[in-house]
Every structure is written in structure tokens, then in C-alpha cells.
PQR file with spaces between the fields and no chain letter, atoms N, CA, C, O and H, PARSE charges and radii, in Angstrom:
ATOM       1  N    MET     1     118.000  142.349   89.591 -0.4000 1.5000
ATOM       2  CA   MET     1     116.774  142.024   88.876 -0.0000 2.0000
ATOM       3  C    MET     1     117.112  141.128   87.688  0.5500 1.7000
ATOM       4  O    MET     1     118.092  141.366   86.982 -0.5500 1.4000
ATOM       5  N    LYS     2     116.302  140.104   87.474 -0.4000 1.5000
ATOM       6  CA   LYS     2     116.537  139.182   86.362 -0.0000 2.0000
ATOM       7  C    LYS     2     116.124  139.828   85.046  0.5500 1.7000
ATOM       8  O    LYS     2     115.187  140.624   84.979 -0.5500 1.4000
ATOM       9  H    LYS     2     115.506  139.910   88.048  0.4000 1.0000
ATOM      10  N    LYS     3     116.862  139.452   84.000 -0.4000 1.5000
ATOM      11  CA   LYS     3     116.467  139.975   82.689 -0.0000 2.0000
ATOM      12  C    LYS     3     115.326  139.138   82.129  0.5500 1.7000
ATOM      13  O    LYS     3     115.194  137.957   82.453 -0.5500 1.4000
ATOM      14  H    LYS     3     117.623  138.806   84.054  0.4000 1.0000
ATOM      15  N    LYS     4     114.526  139.735   81.311 -0.4000 1.5000
ATOM      16  CA   LYS     4     113.371  139.053   80.741 -0.0000 2.0000
ATOM      17  C    LYS     4     113.849  138.021   79.712  0.5500 1.7000
ATOM      18  O    LYS     4     114.685  138.319   78.859 -0.5500 1.4000
ATOM      19  H    LYS     4     114.632  140.694   81.048  0.4000 1.0000
ATOM      20  N    ARG     5     113.303  136.807   79.809 -0.4000 1.5000
ATOM      21  CA   ARG     5     113.720  135.756   78.882 -0.0000 2.0000
ATOM      22  C    ARG     5     112.970  135.861   77.566  0.5500 1.7000
ATOM      23  O    ARG     5     111.830  136.319   77.502 -0.5500 1.4000
ATOM      24  H    ARG     5     112.624  136.565   80.502  0.4000 1.0000
ATOM      25  N    THR     6     113.649  135.422   76.525 -0.4000 1.5000
ATOM      26  CA   THR     6     113.025  135.460   75.201 -0.0000 2.0000
ATOM      27  C    THR     6     112.090  134.261   75.053  0.5500 1.7000
ATOM      28  O    THR     6     112.111  133.337   75.866 -0.5500 1.4000
ATOM      29  H    THR     6     114.575  135.049   76.577  0.4000 1.0000
ATOM      30  N    ALA     7     111.276  134.292   74.009 -0.4000 1.5000
ATOM      31  CA   ALA     7     110.344  133.192   73.747 -0.0000 2.0000
ATOM      32  C    ALA     7     111.113  131.892   73.505  0.5500 1.7000
ATOM      33  O    ALA     7     110.669  130.817   73.909 -0.5500 1.4000
ATOM      34  H    ALA     7     111.260  135.043   73.348  0.4000 1.0000
ATOM      35  N    GLU     8     112.252  131.995   72.854 -0.4000 1.5000
ATOM      36  CA   GLU     8     113.051  130.794   72.576 -0.0000 2.0000
ATOM      37  C    GLU     8     113.600  130.193   73.872  0.5500 1.7000
ATOM      38  O    GLU     8     113.644  128.972   74.018 -0.5500 1.4000
ATOM      39  H    GLU     8     112.613  132.868   72.526  0.4000 1.0000
ATOM      40  N    GLU     9     114.016  131.039   74.805 -0.4000 1.5000
ATOM      41  CA   GLU     9     114.510  130.543   76.093 -0.0000 2.0000
ATOM      42  C    GLU     9     113.390  129.868   76.887  0.5500 1.7000
ATOM      43  O    GLU     9     113.601  128.825   77.505 -0.5500 1.4000
ATOM      44  H    GLU     9     113.980  132.031   74.687  0.4000 1.0000
ATOM      45  N    TRP    10     112.184  130.477   76.865 -0.4000 1.5000
ATOM      46  CA   TRP    10     111.032  129.849   77.522 -0.0000 2.0000
ATOM      47  C    TRP    10     110.767  128.482   76.920  0.5500 1.7000
ATOM      48  O    TRP    10     110.583  127.502   77.642 -0.5500 1.4000
ATOM      49  H    TRP    10     112.012  131.324   76.362  0.4000 1.0000
ATOM      50  N    TRP    11     110.748  128.418   75.592 -0.4000 1.5000
ATOM      51  CA   TRP    11     110.459  127.161   74.897 -0.0000 2.0000
ATOM      52  C    TRP    11     111.499  126.110   75.257  0.5500 1.7000
ATOM      53  O    TRP    11     111.151  124.963   75.538 -0.5500 1.4000
ATOM      54  H    TRP    11     110.898  129.214   75.005  0.4000 1.0000
ATOM      55  N    ASN    12     112.772  126.491   75.249 -0.4000 1.5000
ATOM      56  CA   ASN    12     113.836  125.542   75.590 -0.0000 2.0000
ATOM      57  C    ASN    12     113.670  125.024   77.019  0.5500 1.7000
ATOM      58  O    ASN    12     113.885  123.840   77.277 -0.5500 1.4000
ATOM      59  H    ASN    12     113.054  127.423   75.021  0.4000 1.0000
ATOM      60  N    ASP    13     113.292  125.899   77.944 -0.4000 1.5000
ATOM      61  CA   ASP    13     113.074  125.473   79.329 -0.0000 2.0000
ATOM      62  C    ASP    13     111.901  124.496   79.433  0.5500 1.7000
ATOM      63  O    ASP    13     111.973  123.498   80.150 -0.5500 1.4000
ATOM      64  H    ASP    13     113.118  126.862   77.734  0.4000 1.0000
ATOM      65  N    ILE    14     110.833  124.795   78.715 -0.4000 1.5000
ATOM      66  CA   ILE    14     109.656  123.908   78.739 -0.0000 2.0000
ATOM      67  C    ILE    14     109.995  122.542   78.161  0.5500 1.7000
ATOM      68  O    ILE    14     109.625  121.519   78.737 -0.5500 1.4000
ATOM      69  H    ILE    14     110.774  125.606   78.133  0.4000 1.0000
ATOM      70  N    VAL    15     110.688  122.512   77.039 -0.4000 1.5000
ATOM      71  CA   VAL    15     111.059  121.238   76.405 -0.0000 2.0000
ATOM      72  C    VAL    15     112.001  120.454   77.319  0.5500 1.7000
ATOM      73  O    VAL    15     111.872  119.236   77.444 -0.5500 1.4000
ATOM      74  H    VAL    15     110.989  123.343   76.571  0.4000 1.0000
ATOM      75  N    GLU    16     112.929  121.133   77.945 -0.4000 1.5000
ATOM      76  CA   GLU    16     113.862  120.466   78.869 -0.0000 2.0000
ATOM      77  C    GLU    16     113.110  119.888   80.066  0.5500 1.7000
ATOM      78  O    GLU    16     113.392  118.766   80.484 -0.5500 1.4000
ATOM      79  H    GLU    16     113.034  122.122   77.843  0.4000 1.0000
ATOM      80  N    TYR    17     112.159  120.637   80.621 -0.4000 1.5000
ATOM      81  CA   TYR    17     111.369  120.145   81.754 -0.0000 2.0000
ATOM      82  C    TYR    17     110.564  118.911   81.345  0.5500 1.7000
ATOM      83  O    TYR    17     110.501  117.931   82.087 -0.5500 1.4000
ATOM      84  H    TYR    17     111.930  121.549   80.281  0.4000 1.0000
ATOM      85  N    GLU    18     109.952  118.965   80.164 -0.4000 1.5000
ATOM      86  CA   GLU    18     109.167  117.824   79.697 -0.0000 2.0000
ATOM      87  C    GLU    18     110.052  116.600   79.505  0.5500 1.7000
ATOM      88  O    GLU    18     109.634  115.479   79.794 -0.5500 1.4000
ATOM      89  H    GLU    18     110.003  119.761   79.561  0.4000 1.0000
ATOM      90  N    ARG    19     111.269  116.806   79.020 -0.4000 1.5000
ATOM      91  CA   ARG    19     112.186  115.686   78.793 -0.0000 2.0000
ATOM      92  C    ARG    19     112.621  115.055   80.113  0.5500 1.7000
ATOM      93  O    ARG    19     112.763  113.835   80.198 -0.5500 1.4000
ATOM      94  H    ARG    19     111.609  117.717   78.786  0.4000 1.0000
ATOM      95  N    THR    20     112.834  115.874   81.140 -0.4000 1.5000
ATOM      96  CA   THR    20     113.325  115.360   82.420 -0.0000 2.0000
ATOM      97  C    THR    20     112.201  114.911   83.361  0.5500 1.7000
ATOM      98  O    THR    20     112.470  114.206   84.334 -0.5500 1.4000
ATOM      99  H    THR    20     112.719  116.865   81.070  0.4000 1.0000
ATOM     100  N    HIS    21     110.949  115.303   83.093 -0.4000 1.5000
ATOM     101  CA   HIS    21     109.820  114.929   83.955 -0.0000 2.0000
ATOM     102  C    HIS    21     108.732  114.264   83.098  0.5500 1.7000
ATOM     103  O    HIS    21     107.610  114.761   83.009 -0.5500 1.4000
ATOM     104  H    HIS    21     110.731  115.875   82.303  0.4000 1.0000
ATOM     105  N    GLU    22     109.079  113.141   82.473 -0.4000 1.5000
ATOM     106  CA   GLU    22     108.139  112.482   81.565 -0.0000 2.0000
ATOM     107  C    GLU    22     106.845  112.080   82.244  0.5500 1.7000
ATOM     108  O    GLU    22     105.778  112.122   81.632 -0.5500 1.4000
ATOM     109  H    GLU    22     109.991  112.737   82.544  0.4000 1.0000
ATOM     110  N    ILE    23     106.936  111.693   83.503 -0.4000 1.5000
ATOM     111  CA   ILE    23     105.756  111.180   84.204 -0.0000 2.0000
ATOM     112  C    ILE    23     104.685  112.267   84.349  0.5500 1.7000
ATOM     113  O    ILE    23     103.495  111.954   84.375 -0.5500 1.4000
ATOM     114  H    ILE    23     107.803  111.660   84.000  0.4000 1.0000
ATOM     115  N    ALA    24     105.083  113.516   84.441 -0.4000 1.5000
ATOM     116  CA   ALA    24     104.116  114.604   84.604 -0.0000 2.0000
ATOM     117  C    ALA    24     103.285  114.816   83.336  0.5500 1.7000
ATOM     118  O    ALA    24     102.192  115.379   83.395 -0.5500 1.4000
ATOM     119  H    ALA    24     106.049  113.771   84.420  0.4000 1.0000
ATOM     120  N    PHE    25     103.803  114.365   82.191 -0.4000 1.5000
ATOM     121  CA   PHE    25     103.118  114.599   80.924 -0.0000 2.0000
ATOM     122  C    PHE    25     102.509  113.324   80.343  0.5500 1.7000
ATOM     123  O    PHE    25     101.983  113.343   79.230 -0.5500 1.4000
ATOM     124  H    PHE    25     104.691  113.908   82.143  0.4000 1.0000
ATOM     125  N    ALA    26     102.574  112.221   81.083 -0.4000 1.5000
ATOM     126  CA   ALA    26     102.048  110.953   80.589 -0.0000 2.0000
ATOM     127  C    ALA    26     100.530  110.936   80.689  0.5500 1.7000
ATOM     128  O    ALA    26      99.945  111.579   81.560 -0.5500 1.4000
ATOM     129  H    ALA    26     103.001  112.206   81.987  0.4000 1.0000
ATOM     130  N    SER    27      99.906  110.196   79.790 -0.4000 1.5000
ATOM     131  CA   SER    27      98.451  110.061   79.826 -0.0000 2.0000
ATOM     132  C    SER    27      98.056  109.118   80.967  0.5500 1.7000
ATOM     133  O    SER    27      98.869  108.297   81.390 -0.5500 1.4000
ATOM     134  H    SER    27     100.382  109.674   79.082  0.4000 1.0000
ATOM     135  N    PRO    28      96.839  109.220   81.465 -0.5600 1.5000
ATOM     136  CA   PRO    28      96.397  108.312   82.536  0.2800 2.0000
ATOM     137  C    PRO    28      96.492  106.848   82.115  0.5500 1.7000
ATOM     138  O    PRO    28      96.811  105.989   82.938 -0.5500 1.4000
ATOM     139  N    ARG    29      96.220  106.555   80.851 -0.4000 1.5000
ATOM     140  CA   ARG    29      96.320  105.167   80.380 -0.0000 2.0000
ATOM     141  C    ARG    29      97.771  104.674   80.432  0.5500 1.7000
ATOM     142  O    ARG    29      98.030  103.539   80.832 -0.5500 1.4000
ATOM     143  H    ARG    29      95.961  107.252   80.182  0.4000 1.0000
ATOM     144  N    ALA    30      98.711  105.530   80.028 -0.4000 1.5000
ATOM     145  CA   ALA    30     100.125  105.144   80.077 -0.0000 2.0000
ATOM     146  C    ALA    30     100.571  104.898   81.517  0.5500 1.7000
ATOM     147  O    ALA    30     101.338  103.973   81.781 -0.5500 1.4000
ATOM     148  H    ALA    30      98.501  106.452   79.703  0.4000 1.0000
ATOM     149  N    LEU    31     100.091  105.725   82.449 -0.4000 1.5000
ATOM     150  CA   LEU    31     100.434  105.528   83.855 -0.0000 2.0000
ATOM     151  C    LEU    31      99.871  104.210   84.372  0.5500 1.7000
ATOM     152  O    LEU    31     100.543  103.484   85.104 -0.5500 1.4000
ATOM     153  H    LEU    31      99.468  106.477   82.235  0.4000 1.0000
ATOM     154  N    LEU    32      98.629  103.904   83.986 -0.4000 1.5000
ATOM     155  CA   LEU    32      98.008  102.650   84.404 -0.0000 2.0000
ATOM     156  C    LEU    32      98.792  101.449   83.861  0.5500 1.7000
ATOM     157  O    LEU    32      99.037  100.484   84.584 -0.5500 1.4000
ATOM     158  H    LEU    32      98.083  104.494   83.391  0.4000 1.0000
ATOM     159  N    GLU    33      99.182  101.516   82.589 -0.4000 1.5000
ATOM     160  CA   GLU    33      99.952  100.420   82.001 -0.0000 2.0000
ATOM     161  C    GLU    33     101.294  100.254   82.697  0.5500 1.7000
ATOM     162  O    GLU    33     101.738   99.128   82.922 -0.5500 1.4000
ATOM     163  H    GLU    33      98.983  102.300   82.001  0.4000 1.0000
ATOM     164  N    ALA    34     101.948  101.363   83.042 -0.4000 1.5000
ATOM     165  CA   ALA    34     103.230  101.291   83.735 -0.0000 2.0000
ATOM     166  C    ALA    34     103.067  100.642   85.111  0.5500 1.7000
ATOM     167  O    ALA    34     103.912   99.851   85.530 -0.5500 1.4000
ATOM     168  H    ALA    34     101.588  102.278   82.860  0.4000 1.0000
ATOM     169  N    ARG    35     101.970  100.979   85.817 -0.4000 1.5000
ATOM     170  CA   ARG    35     101.715  100.366   87.128 -0.0000 2.0000
ATOM     171  C    ARG    35     101.466   98.867   86.986  0.5500 1.7000
ATOM     172  O    ARG    35     101.952   98.070   87.789 -0.5500 1.4000
ATOM     173  H    ARG    35     101.284  101.622   85.477  0.4000 1.0000
ATOM     174  N    MET    36     100.698   98.485   85.949 -0.4000 1.5000
ATOM     175  CA   MET    36     100.405   97.062   85.743 -0.0000 2.0000
ATOM     176  C    MET    36     101.683   96.289   85.438  0.5500 1.7000
ATOM     177  O    MET    36     101.881   95.191   85.959 -0.5500 1.4000
ATOM     178  H    MET    36     100.303   99.132   85.297  0.4000 1.0000
ATOM     179  N    ILE    37     102.545   96.849   84.603 -0.4000 1.5000
ATOM     180  CA   ILE    37     103.809   96.184   84.274 -0.0000 2.0000
ATOM     181  C    ILE    37     104.667   96.029   85.524  0.5500 1.7000
ATOM     182  O    ILE    37     105.277   94.980   85.730 -0.5500 1.4000
ATOM     183  H    ILE    37     102.384   97.740   84.180  0.4000 1.0000
ATOM     184  N    ALA    38     104.719   97.067   86.362 -0.4000 1.5000
ATOM     185  CA   ALA    38     105.499   97.000   87.599 -0.0000 2.0000
ATOM     186  C    ALA    38     104.950   95.913   88.526  0.5500 1.7000
ATOM     187  O    ALA    38     105.727   95.186   89.145 -0.5500 1.4000
ATOM     188  H    ALA    38     104.224   97.920   86.195  0.4000 1.0000
ATOM     189  N    GLU    39     103.635   95.794   88.629 -0.4000 1.5000
ATOM     190  CA   GLU    39     103.032   94.755   89.470 -0.0000 2.0000
ATOM     191  C    GLU    39     103.347   93.361   88.932  0.5500 1.7000
ATOM     192  O    GLU    39     103.632   92.446   89.704 -0.5500 1.4000
ATOM     193  H    GLU    39     103.005   96.385   88.126  0.4000 1.0000
ATOM     194  N    MET    40     103.297   93.201   87.615 -0.4000 1.5000
ATOM     195  CA   MET    40     103.606   91.892   87.024 -0.0000 2.0000
ATOM     196  C    MET    40     105.067   91.519   87.284  0.5500 1.7000
ATOM     197  O    MET    40     105.369   90.359   87.567 -0.5500 1.4000
ATOM     198  H    MET    40     103.066   93.944   86.987  0.4000 1.0000
ATOM     199  N    ASP    41     105.971   92.490   87.190 -0.4000 1.5000
ATOM     200  CA   ASP    41     107.382   92.227   87.470 -0.0000 2.0000
ATOM     201  C    ASP    41     107.570   91.825   88.922  0.5500 1.7000
ATOM     202  O    ASP    41     108.364   90.933   89.223 -0.5500 1.4000
ATOM     203  H    ASP    41     105.726   93.432   86.960  0.4000 1.0000
ATOM     204  N    LYS    42     106.842   92.480   89.828 -0.4000 1.5000
ATOM     205  CA   LYS    42     106.948   92.156   91.249 -0.0000 2.0000
ATOM     206  C    LYS    42     106.482   90.725   91.509  0.5500 1.7000
ATOM     207  O    LYS    42     107.104   89.995   92.281 -0.5500 1.4000
ATOM     208  H    LYS    42     106.197   93.204   89.583  0.4000 1.0000
ATOM     209  N    ALA    43     105.390   90.329   90.864 -0.4000 1.5000
ATOM     210  CA   ALA    43     104.824   88.998   91.084 -0.0000 2.0000
ATOM     211  C    ALA    43     105.746   87.915   90.532  0.5500 1.7000
ATOM     212  O    ALA    43     105.775   86.803   91.059 -0.5500 1.4000
ATOM     213  H    ALA    43     104.885   90.921   90.237  0.4000 1.0000
ATOM     214  N    ARG    44     106.489   88.222   89.492 -0.4000 1.5000
ATOM     215  CA   ARG    44     107.363   87.237   88.865 -0.0000 2.0000
ATOM     216  C    ARG    44     108.663   87.019   89.638  0.5500 1.7000
ATOM     217  O    ARG    44     109.306   85.978   89.496 -0.5500 1.4000
ATOM     218  H    ARG    44     106.466   89.125   89.064  0.4000 1.0000
ATOM     219  N    ARG    45     109.045   87.988   90.445 -0.4000 1.5000
ATOM     220  CA   ARG    45     110.310   87.914   91.172 -0.0000 2.0000
ATOM     221  C    ARG    45     110.238   86.855   92.261  0.5500 1.7000
ATOM     222  O    ARG    45     109.226   86.770   92.957 -0.5500 1.4000
ATOM     223  H    ARG    45     108.524   88.833   90.560  0.4000 1.0000
ATOM     224  N    PRO    46     111.274   86.047   92.433 -0.5600 1.5000
ATOM     225  CA   PRO    46     111.227   85.039   93.501  0.2800 2.0000
ATOM     226  C    PRO    46     111.263   85.698   94.876  0.5500 1.7000
ATOM     227  O    PRO    46     111.972   86.682   95.090 -0.5500 1.4000
ATOM     228  N    ARG    47     110.502   85.151   95.783 -0.4000 1.5000
ATOM     229  CA   ARG    47     110.461   85.692   97.145 -0.0000 2.0000
ATOM     230  C    ARG    47     111.479   84.920   97.984  0.5500 1.7000
ATOM     231  O    ARG    47     111.247   83.761   98.328 -0.5500 1.4000
ATOM     232  H    ARG    47     109.926   84.352   95.609  0.4000 1.0000
ATOM     233  N    ARG    48     112.572   85.538   98.305 -0.4000 1.5000
ATOM     234  CA   ARG    48     113.599   84.889   99.118 -0.0000 2.0000
ATOM     235  C    ARG    48     113.886   85.746  100.326  0.5500 1.7000
ATOM     236  O    ARG    48     113.789   86.972  100.277 -0.5500 1.4000
ATOM     237  H    ARG    48     112.760   86.480   98.026  0.4000 1.0000
ATOM     238  N    ARG    49     114.241   85.086  101.414 -0.4000 1.5000
ATOM     239  CA   ARG    49     114.623   85.845  102.604 -0.0000 2.0000
ATOM     240  C    ARG    49     115.985   86.470  102.375  0.5500 1.7000
ATOM     241  O    ARG    49     116.870   85.860  101.774 -0.5500 1.4000
ATOM     242  H    ARG    49     114.320   84.090  101.454  0.4000 1.0000
ATOM     243  N    ALA    50     116.141   87.667  102.849 -0.4000 1.5000
ATOM     244  CA   ALA    50     117.427   88.341  102.721 -0.0000 2.0000
ATOM     245  C    ALA    50     118.429   87.681  103.658  0.5500 1.7000
ATOM     246  O    ALA    50     118.086   87.332  104.788 -0.5500 1.4000
ATOM     247  H    ALA    50     115.423   88.163  103.336  0.4000 1.0000
ATOM     248  N    GLN    51     119.651   87.510  103.202 -0.4000 1.5000
ATOM     249  CA   GLN    51     120.707   86.971  104.051 -0.0000 2.0000
ATOM     250  C    GLN    51     121.131   88.081  105.006  0.5500 1.7000
ATOM     251  O    GLN    51     121.702   89.086  104.581 -0.5500 1.4000
ATOM     252  H    GLN    51     119.929   87.793  102.284  0.4000 1.0000
ATOM     253  N    ARG    52     120.860   87.905  106.268 -0.4000 1.5000
ATOM     254  CA   ARG    52     121.189   88.947  107.240 -0.0000 2.0000
ATOM     255  C    ARG    52     122.623   88.771  107.718  0.5500 1.7000
ATOM     256  O    ARG    52     123.143   87.656  107.769 -0.5500 1.4000
ATOM     257  H    ARG    52     120.397   87.088  106.613  0.4000 1.0000
ATOM     258  N    ASN    53     123.242   89.868  108.060 -0.4000 1.5000
ATOM     259  CA   ASN    53     124.623   89.809  108.557 -0.0000 2.0000
ATOM     260  C    ASN    53     124.680   88.998  109.843  0.5500 1.7000
ATOM     261  O    ASN    53     123.893   89.220  110.762 -0.5500 1.4000
ATOM     262  H    ASN    53     122.820   90.774  108.019  0.4000 1.0000
ATOM     263  N    GLY    54     125.617   88.056  109.903 -0.4000 1.5000
ATOM     264  CA   GLY    54     125.807   87.266  111.104 -0.0000 2.0000
ATOM     265  C    GLY    54     124.882   86.064  111.214  0.5500 1.7000
ATOM     266  O    GLY    54     125.079   85.227  112.095 -0.5500 1.4000
ATOM     267  H    GLY    54     126.257   87.876  109.156  0.4000 1.0000
ATOM     268  N    ALA    55     123.893   85.952  110.361 -0.4000 1.5000
ATOM     269  CA   ALA    55     122.965   84.827  110.436 -0.0000 2.0000
ATOM     270  C    ALA    55     123.529   83.662  109.619  0.5500 1.7000
ATOM     271  O    ALA    55     124.034   83.868  108.515 -0.5500 1.4000
ATOM     272  H    ALA    55     123.733   86.632  109.645  0.4000 1.0000
ATOM     273  N    PRO    56     123.449   82.458  110.148 -0.5600 1.5000
ATOM     274  CA   PRO    56     123.949   81.309  109.366  0.2800 2.0000
ATOM     275  C    PRO    56     123.049   81.054  108.166  0.5500 1.7000
ATOM     276  O    PRO    56     121.851   81.337  108.204 -0.5500 1.4000
ATOM     277  N    ARG    57     123.631   80.519  107.108 -0.4000 1.5000
ATOM     278  CA   ARG    57     122.842   80.196  105.928 -0.0000 2.0000
ATOM     279  C    ARG    57     121.896   79.047  106.234  0.5500 1.7000
ATOM     280  O    ARG    57     122.242   78.152  107.005 -0.5500 1.4000
ATOM     281  H    ARG    57     124.603   80.289  107.077  0.4000 1.0000
ATOM     282  N    ARG    58     120.731   79.058  105.654 -0.4000 1.5000
ATOM     283  CA   ARG    58     119.766   77.970  105.859 -0.0000 2.0000
ATOM     284  C    ARG    58     120.204   76.787  105.013  0.5500 1.7000
ATOM     285  O    ARG    58     120.563   76.948  103.847 -0.5500 1.4000
ATOM     286  H    ARG    58     120.450   79.785  105.028  0.4000 1.0000
ATOM     287  N    ARG    59     120.173   75.615  105.594 -0.4000 1.5000
ATOM     288  CA   ARG    59     120.594   74.425  104.871 -0.0000 2.0000
ATOM     289  C    ARG    59     119.387   73.553  104.541  0.5500 1.7000
ATOM     290  O    ARG    59     118.374   73.552  105.241 -0.5500 1.4000
ATOM     291  H    ARG    59     119.882   75.485  106.542  0.4000 1.0000
ATOM     292  N    LYS    60     119.537   72.816  103.449 -0.4000 1.5000
ATOM     293  CA   LYS    60     118.497   71.864  103.105 -0.0000 2.0000
ATOM     294  C    LYS    60     118.523   70.728  104.111  0.5500 1.7000
ATOM     295  O    LYS    60     119.601   70.316  104.540 -0.5500 1.4000
ATOM     296  H    LYS    60     120.359   72.817  102.880  0.4000 1.0000
ATOM     297  N    PRO    61     117.358   70.207  104.500 -0.5600 1.5000
ATOM     298  CA   PRO    61     117.374   69.079  105.440  0.2800 2.0000
ATOM     299  C    PRO    61     117.959   67.834  104.769  0.5500 1.7000
ATOM     300  O    PRO    61     117.638   67.524  103.621 -0.5500 1.4000
ATOM     301  N    VAL    62     118.809   67.136  105.495 -0.4000 1.5000
ATOM     302  CA   VAL    62     119.447   65.933  104.956 -0.0000 2.0000
ATOM     303  C    VAL    62     118.571   64.742  105.309  0.5500 1.7000
ATOM     304  O    VAL    62     118.322   64.465  106.482 -0.5500 1.4000
ATOM     305  H    VAL    62     119.069   67.387  106.427  0.4000 1.0000
ATOM     306  N    THR    63     118.105   64.037  104.272 -0.4000 1.5000
ATOM     307  CA   THR    63     117.279   62.847  104.497 -0.0000 2.0000
ATOM     308  C    THR    63     118.118   61.638  104.086  0.5500 1.7000
ATOM     309  O    THR    63     118.791   61.663  103.056 -0.5500 1.4000
ATOM     310  H    THR    63     118.308   64.262  103.319  0.4000 1.0000
ATOM     311  N    GLY    64     118.074   60.628  104.862 -0.4000 1.5000
ATOM     312  CA   GLY    64     118.953   59.570  104.441 -0.0000 2.0000
ATOM     313  C    GLY    64     118.772   58.308  105.075  0.5500 1.7000
ATOM     314  O    GLY    64     119.486   57.354  104.767 -0.5500 1.4000
ATOM     315  H    GLY    64     117.527   60.608  105.699  0.4000 1.0000
């Protein structure tokens, strides 16, 4: 049988959980802002094809 925890142990567990699970305690506005920032970062990233194993590199067309 487990021993009963003290109020201080409960408090320490709650504070530790809040520190490790910040997203669970965030306000809806903070979550919305985080989603918007993530979308803006995605849009700014260059869209390039992944270099696949065994596939030759794409070359620029030579005009001349």
C-alpha cells in the first residue's frame, strides 16, 4: 500500500507536471498564436524536392 503524500509533495508534483506539460496550461489565445507562428514558418520555408537515394541530381538546363 502506498503511503499518503504530504501537501508539499502534491504541490511539487503539480508544479513539475505544469513545467513539463506547458501546452496543457496555455490559454486558447496563446495556442492560436503558436499555430499562426508555425504556419508562417512553414510558408517561409523553401519547397524543395528531397534528394532520394539512388536518384541523379537535377541539373540546370544548359542554354548556349
